[in-house]
C-alpha positions in Angstrom: 0.0 0.0 0.0 3.0 2.3 0.3 3.4 2.3 -3.4 -0.2 3.5 -3.8 0.3 6.1 -1.1 -2.4 4.7 1.1 -2.5 5.7 4.8 -4.7 3.7 7.2 -5.2 4.7 10.8 -7.5 3.5 13.6 -10.1 6.0 14.6 -10.8 6.6 18.3 -13.3 9.1 19.8 -11.5 12.3 21.0 -12.3 15.8 22.1 -11.8 18.1 19.1 -12.0 21.8 18.7 -14.7 23.2 16.4 -14.7 26.6 14.7 -17.5 29.1 14.2 -16.7 31.9 11.7 -17.6 35.5 11.9 -16.4 38.6 10.1 -14.6 41.1 12.3 -13.0 44.6 12.3 -10.1 45.8 14.3 -11.0 48.7 16.7 -9.0 50.9 19.0 -9.0 49.8 22.6 -11.6 52.1 24.2 -10.2 51.5 27.6 -6.6 52.6 26.9 -7.2 55.3 24.1 -8.4 58.8 24.7 -9.7 61.7 22.7 -7.8 65.0 22.8 -10.2 67.9 22.8 -10.2 71.7 23.6 -11.7 72.5 27.0 -12.8 76.0 25.8 -13.3 77.7 22.4 -9.9 78.0 20.8 -8.0 78.5 17.6 -5.4 75.9 16.5 -2.0 77.6 16.2 0.4 74.7 15.5 0.4 70.9 15.4 3.4 69.0 16.8 2.6 65.4 15.6 1.2 63.8 12.5 -1.4 61.1 11.7 0.0 57.6 12.4 2.9 58.9 14.4 3.9 57.0 17.6 4.1 59.3 20.6 5.1 59.1 24.3 3.4 60.5 27.4 4.3 64.1 28.0 5.0 64.9 24.3 3.4 68.1 23.0 0.6 67.5 20.5 -1.0 70.8 19.5 -0.8 74.5 20.5 -4.0 76.5 20.8 -5.0 80.1 21.5 -8.0 81.0 23.6 -9.3 84.3 25.0 -10.7 82.5 27.9 -7.3 81.0 28.7 -5.7 84.4 28.4 -8.1 85.8 30.9 -7.6 82.8 33.2 -3.8 83.2 33.0 -4.0 86.9 33.8 -6.3 86.1 36.8 -3.9 83.4 38.0 -0.9 85.8 37.8 -2.7 88.3 40.0 -4.0 85.7 42.4 -0.5 84.1 42.7 1.2 87.4 43.5 -1.5 88.3 46.0 -1.2 85.0 47.8 2.6 85.3 47.8 2.4 88.8 49.3 -0.1 87.7 52.0 2.1 84.7 53.0 5.2 86.9 53.3 3.3 89.4 55.5 1.9 86.7 57.7 -1.0 86.6 60.2 0.5 89.3 62.3 0.0 91.9 59.5 -3.0 90.7 57.5 -6.2 89.2 58.9 -6.9 85.5 58.8 -9.9 86.1 56.5 -7.7 88.1 54.0 -5.1 85.3 54.1 -7.8 82.6 53.5 -9.4 84.7 50.7 -6.1 85.1 48.8 -5.3 81.5 49.2 -8.7 80.5 47.9 -8.4 82.8 44.9 -5.0 81.3 44.1 -6.2 77.7 44.3 -9.3 78.5 42.1 -7.2 80.3 39.5 -4.7 77.4 39.4 -7.5 74.8 39.1 -9.1 76.7 36.3 -5.9 76.6 34.2 -5.5 72.9 35.1 -9.1 72.3 33.8 -8.2 74.0 30.5 -5.4 71.3 30.0 -2.3 73.3 31.1 0.4 71.3 32.8 1.9 72.4 36.1 5.1 73.5 34.2 3.0 75.6 31.8 1.1 77.2 34.8 4.4 78.0 36.6 5.7 79.7 33.5 2.8 82.2 33.7 4.2 83.8 36.8 7.9 83.2 36.1 7.8 84.8 32.6 6.1 88.1 32.2 6.8 88.0 28.5 4.8 84.7 28.0 2.1 84.8 25.4 -1.1 85.0 27.3 -3.8 82.8 25.7 -1.4 80.3 24.1 -1.4 76.8 25.6 -0.2 73.4 24.5 -2.0 70.1 25.0 0.3 67.1 25.7 0.0 63.4 25.4 -1.3 61.6 28.5 -0.1 58.2 27.5 2.1 56.4 25.0 0.3 55.5 21.7 -0.3 56.3 18.1 -2.3 59.1 16.5 -5.2 57.4 14.7 -7.3 60.4 14.0 -6.5 64.2 13.6 -9.2 65.8 11.6 -8.3 69.4 12.0 -6.2 72.2 10.3 -4.0 74.9 11.6 -5.9 78.1 12.0 -9.2 76.3 12.6 -11.5 77.4 15.4 -12.6 74.6 17.6 -15.4 74.7 20.2 -15.2 73.3 23.7 -15.4 69.5 23.5 -14.6 69.2 19.8 -12.3 66.2 19.2 -8.9 67.3 17.9 -7.0 64.0 18.0 -7.5 60.4 19.0 -4.6 58.6 20.6 -4.7 54.8 20.9 -2.3 52.3 22.5 -1.9 49.6 20.0 -0.3 46.9 22.1 -3.8 45.5 22.9 -6.6 46.2 20.4 -10.3 45.3 20.2 -12.0 43.2 17.5 -15.7 43.6 16.9 -17.0 40.3 15.4 -20.6 40.2 14.0 -22.8 37.2 14.2 -26.4 36.5 13.2 -28.8 37.1 16.1 -30.5 33.9 15.2 -27.4 31.8 15.8 -27.6 30.1 19.2 -24.0 30.6 20.3 -22.9 30.9 23.9 -19.7 33.1 24.0 -18.8 33.7 27.6 -16.0 36.0 28.6 -12.6 34.3 28.0 -13.8 32.2 24.9 -10.8 31.7 22.7 -10.7 32.7 19.0 -8.3 32.8 16.1 -8.0 35.9 13.8 -6.7 35.5 10.3 -5.3 38.4 8.2 -3.4 37.7 5.0 -2.7 34.1 6.1 -1.3 35.3 9.4 -2.9 34.1 12.6 -3.5 35.9 15.9 -4.9 34.6 19.2 -7.8 36.5 20.7 -10.3 36.1 23.6 -13.8 37.3 24.1 -14.0 40.2 26.6 -17.7 41.3 26.1 -20.8 40.0 24.5 -23.4 42.5 23.5 -27.0 41.9 24.5 -28.5 44.3 21.9 -28.8 44.1 18.1 -27.0 46.6 15.8 -30.0 48.5 14.3 -28.2 49.0 11.0 -26.6 45.6 10.3 -29.0 43.6 12.4 -26.2 41.6 13.9 -25.0 40.8 17.4 -21.5 42.3 18.2 -19.0 40.2 20.1 -16.0 42.2 21.4 -12.6 40.5 21.6 -9.1 41.6 22.7 -6.0 40.7 20.7 -2.3 41.2 21.5 -0.5 43.3 18.9 3.1 43.0 19.9 4.5 43.2 16.4 2.3 46.2 15.4 0.8 44.2 12.5 -2.8 45.1 13.3 -4.3 48.6 13.1 -7.8 50.0 13.7 -10.0 49.7 10.6 -8.6 46.4 9.3 -11.0 43.6 8.5 -10.2 40.1 9.8 -11.7 36.6 9.8 -12.7 35.5 13.3 -13.0 31.8 14.2 -14.3 31.1 17.7 -12.9 27.9 19.2 -15.1 25.4 21.1 -14.4 21.9 22.4 -16.9 19.3 21.3 -19.3 18.3 24.1 -18.2 14.7 24.1 -15.5 12.6 22.4 -16.2 12.2 18.7 -14.6 10.7 15.6 -13.3 12.9 12.8 -11.4 12.3 9.6 -9.7 14.7 7.1 -11.7 15.6 4.0 -9.4 13.4 1.9 -10.9 10.3 3.7 -14.5 11.1 2.4 -15.8 10.1 -1.0 -19.3 9.8 -2.5 -20.9 6.4 -2.8 -23.0 5.3 -5.8 -26.2 6.7 -4.2 -24.5 10.0 -3.4 -24.0 9.3 0.3 -20.7 9.9 2.1 -18.5 6.8 2.6 -15.2 6.0 4.1 -13.1 2.9 3.4 -12.5 0.6 6.4 -9.7 -2.0 6.3 -11.6 -5.1 7.7 -8.7 -7.4 6.9 -5.1 -6.6 6.0 -5.2 -5.2 2.4 -9.0 -5.6 2.2 -11.3 -2.6 2.2 -15.0 -2.1 2.6 -17.0 1.1 1.9 -19.0 2.2 5.0 -21.7 4.9 4.8 -21.3 7.7 7.3 -23.0 11.0 8.2 -20.9 14.2 8.2 -22.0 16.0 11.4 -20.0 19.2 11.3 -16.7 20.8 10.3 -13.9 20.8 12.9 -11.4 23.0 11.2 -9.5 20.8 8.7 -11.4 17.7 9.9 -15.0 16.5 9.5 -16.9 14.9 12.4 -18.6 11.7 11.3 -21.0 9.3 12.8 -22.1 5.7 11.9 -18.7 4.1 12.3 -17.6 1.7 15.1 -14.8 3.0 17.3 -11.3 1.8 16.5 -12.2 1.1 12.9 -9.1 1.3 10.6 -10.0 4.0 8.1 -8.2 5.1 4.9 -7.4 8.8 5.5 -5.1 9.1 2.4 -5.6 7.4 -0.9 -9.4 6.9 -0.6 -9.9 7.8 -4.2 -7.5 5.2 -5.4 -9.2 2.6 -3.2 -12.6 3.5 -4.6 -11.4 3.3 -8.2 -9.8 -0.2 -7.6 -13.0 -1.4 -5.9 -15.0 -0.1 -8.9 -12.9 -2.1 -11.2 -13.9 -5.3 -9.4 -11.0 -5.8 -7.1 -8.3 -4.1 -5.1 -4.6 -4.5 -5.8 -2.5 -2.2 -3.7 0.4 -2.7 -6.0 -1.7 -1.6 -9.0 -0.8 -4.8 -11.0 
C-alpha cells in the first residue's frame, strides 16, 4: 500500500475543537485610548505630531490660543502674587480672612488653568515669565500610543469638547465580530478565538458579549481583545474570526481526503476489515472541525483510509483491489 500512497489509521473518539466563523473589524482599545479635545473655544496655532505617528506620554501634541485661557492666565498671575504677598506678611500683618481669601483665589485660578489642560510646568511659567504669550497653551499626550485620527487644520477654530486628535495604545486592540442574532451561540468571557489576516494568525479572547442588536446591520456584536506586539494590526482592518469550542463529548473525525461519495451519493469512508482488504462504509458528516470533519455511523477503533481513498474507490469499482496496481 506504500506504493499506492495509502494511509490507514485507527479512529478513536476524541475531544476536538470546532470553529465558528464571523467577520470582524479591528478597533482601537476604548479603555486605553483617549480623545484630545479643547476645553474651551480655541484656535489651532500649531500641530506638533502627524497622523500615524507614535508618541510618548508628555509629548506636545497641539498648541492653541484662547481668549478664555488668556483671561484665566492673567487672573492666575494676579492671584498668585496676592497669595505670595499675603504669605510673606503673615498673620500678624494681615487678617486671617484676608489670608484665606487670597489662598482660595489662588487655588481657584490654578485649578481653572488645570481644567483647561495646562500642565503644572506651563502654569508655573505664567508667573515666572512676564513675556509669556497669554492665551497660548499646549496640550500634551497623557499616555504612549499612536495618533489614529487628527481631523483638524492649523488656524481652525474649535469649540469646547470638539475632538482634535484620537490617541490609541496599539499593544492590545479590540476586535468587533458580528454574528447572526438567530445563531444560538454561547460566547462567555474568555472564549478563545483565532483571527486571520493575509494568512497570518493571531490569538484573541472574548471580553464582552453585546445583548443588543445593531440597528443597521441587524447583527450581534462580540468584542474580543488581541495582543498586537509586532504592530501588525491597526484600527479599521478587517479580519476573519474563528471562535474555538471543544466538542461536548469525544467524537470521531477524519480529514476531508478520507471522504468520498458512494453510488447513491451518500458519504462513505473505506475501512480495512482485513489486511489489504477494504470495505465502503456509509457515514454521516455531522460538522466541520477545522481541517477535519466529524462523522457518525462508524464503530470506534475502525481502521480508516485517510489518504488514498480515491485510489481505493477506483480499484473497488474495477472489481477488485490491488494495492500494487498490478
